[in-house]
C-alpha positions in Angstrom: 28.5 52.9 -53.6 30.9 55.4 -54.7 33.2 54.6 -57.5 37.0 54.6 -57.2 37.0 57.9 -59.1 34.8 59.6 -56.5 37.1 58.4 -53.7 40.1 60.1 -55.4 38.0 63.2 -55.7 37.4 63.2 -51.9 41.0 64.1 -51.3 41.9 63.3 -47.8 42.0 59.9 -46.2 39.6 61.1 -43.5 37.0 62.0 -46.1 37.4 58.6 -47.7 36.9 56.9 -44.3 33.8 58.9 -43.6 32.2 57.8 -46.8 33.3 54.1 -46.3 32.1 54.0 -42.7 28.8 55.6 -43.6 28.2 52.8 -46.1 28.4 55.0 -49.1 25.0 56.6 -48.4 26.6 59.9 -47.5 26.9 62.2 -50.4 30.2 63.5 -51.6 29.1 67.1 -51.1 28.0 66.5 -47.5 31.3 64.9 -46.6 33.3 67.6 -48.3 31.2 70.3 -46.6 31.9 68.9 -43.2 35.6 68.3 -43.9 36.3 71.7 -45.5 34.7 73.6 -42.7 37.3 75.7 -40.9 37.5 75.0 -37.2 36.7 77.9 -34.9 39.4 79.1 -32.6 38.5 79.8 -29.1 38.6 83.5 -28.4 37.8 83.0 -24.7 40.3 84.8 -22.5 42.4 82.7 -20.2 41.9 83.6 -16.5 44.7 85.5 -14.9 46.9 83.6 -12.5 46.9 84.8 -9.0 50.3 85.5 -7.6 51.2 83.0 -4.9 51.6 84.5 -1.5 54.8 83.4 0.1 55.9 84.0 3.6 58.8 86.4 4.1 62.1 84.8 4.7 62.9 83.7 8.3 64.3 86.7 10.2 67.6 86.6 11.8 67.8 87.6 15.5 69.3 90.9 14.5 66.5 91.7 12.0 63.9 90.6 14.5 65.4 92.9 17.2 65.3 96.0 14.9 61.6 95.6 14.1 59.0 97.7 16.0 56.8 95.8 18.3 53.4 97.6 18.5 51.4 97.3 21.7 48.3 95.2 22.0 45.3 96.8 20.5 47.3 98.7 17.9 44.7 97.8 15.3 42.0 99.7 17.2 44.3 102.7 17.3 45.0 102.6 13.6 41.3 102.1 12.8 40.3 105.1 14.9 43.2 107.2 13.3 41.8 106.3 9.8 38.3 107.3 10.9 39.5 110.7 12.2 41.7 111.2 9.2 38.8 110.6 6.8 37.0 113.4 8.6 40.0 115.8 8.7 41.2 115.5 5.1 43.6 118.4 5.4 46.2 116.2 7.1 48.9 115.2 4.6 51.5 112.6 5.4 54.4 112.1 3.0 54.3 108.7 1.2 51.2 107.6 3.1 47.5 107.7 2.2 44.4 106.5 4.0 44.0 103.7 1.6 47.6 102.6 1.9 47.5 102.6 5.7 44.2 100.7 5.6 45.8 98.1 3.3 48.8 97.8 5.7 46.4 97.2 8.6 44.4 94.6 6.6 47.6 92.7 5.8 48.7 92.8 9.4 45.4 91.5 10.6 45.4 88.8 7.9 48.9 87.7 9.0 47.8 87.6 12.6 44.8 85.4 11.7 47.0 83.1 9.7 49.5 82.8 12.5 46.8 82.1 15.0 45.3 79.4 12.8 48.7 77.8 12.2 49.5 78.0 15.9 46.3 76.1 16.7 47.0 73.5 14.1 50.5 73.0 15.2 49.5 72.8 18.9 46.9 70.1 18.1 49.6 68.2 16.2 52.1 68.7 19.1 49.5 67.5 21.6 49.0 64.3 19.6 52.8 63.6 19.7 52.8 64.4 23.4 50.0 62.0 24.1 51.8 59.4 22.0 54.9 59.9 24.1 53.0 59.8 27.4 51.4 56.4 26.5 54.8 55.0 25.4 56.5 56.2 28.6 53.7 54.8 30.7 53.9 51.4 29.0 57.7 51.3 29.4 57.7 52.4 33.1 54.9 50.0 33.9 56.9 47.2 32.4 60.0 48.2 34.4 57.9 48.2 37.7 56.6 44.8 36.9 60.2 43.6 36.2 61.3 45.2 39.5 58.5 43.2 41.3 59.9 40.0 39.7 63.4 40.9 40.7 62.3 41.4 44.3 60.5 38.0 44.3 63.6 36.2 42.8 66.0 38.1 45.1 64.5 36.3 48.2 65.7 33.0 46.8 68.9 34.2 45.0 70.8 37.0 46.9 73.2 37.4 44.0 70.3 38.5 41.8 69.5 41.2 44.4 73.1 42.5 44.2 73.0 42.6 40.4 69.8 44.7 40.4 70.7 46.9 43.4 70.9 49.9 41.0 67.3 49.4 40.1 66.1 49.5 43.7 68.1 52.7 44.3 66.9 54.3 41.1 63.2 53.6 41.9 63.6 54.7 45.5 64.9 58.2 44.4 62.9 58.5 41.2 60.9 61.8 41.1 57.2 61.2 40.8 56.3 64.4 38.9 59.0 64.2 36.2 60.9 67.1 37.9 64.0 67.0 40.0 63.9 64.8 43.1 66.4 63.6 45.7 69.7 62.4 44.3 70.6 58.8 45.2 73.6 58.6 47.5 76.9 58.2 45.6 
């Protein structure tokens, strides 16, 4: 075991605890060597953060009206133009290079792909809500038809009940079957 004098020579509390926990069998020099060793700093470079792509602000109707609307297949025309331009390098366009035009085309195609993917995703979600609505409407309408059958059965016994639910008979008689406009009930 180390003497009290050797503990005071160890210096830090951490060094003392290391010797105590080791049962005194660790030499002073070994503990001091480990504790005085400078820690290495990491020199590894942090990865660069990618800039988040954000969608442009929502356009106003006026801004939307001013934008050019290229015809379908414009990407083929631009691709062919780039091919011919790479062969005929004498063409100079102010503030435009082949690389810049190719980059613009790449961004436009990428935006179209993202729009199409989002449209498909939203259409699937809309279809789920539409199906949910159709099932709920079916259930409600089926219940109303069953109630109408019960009203007709009770109306044979109680004519006052038939008068109270006369609106239902009119509504069902002139209800459109396809969800569109039908005949109007007489006023």
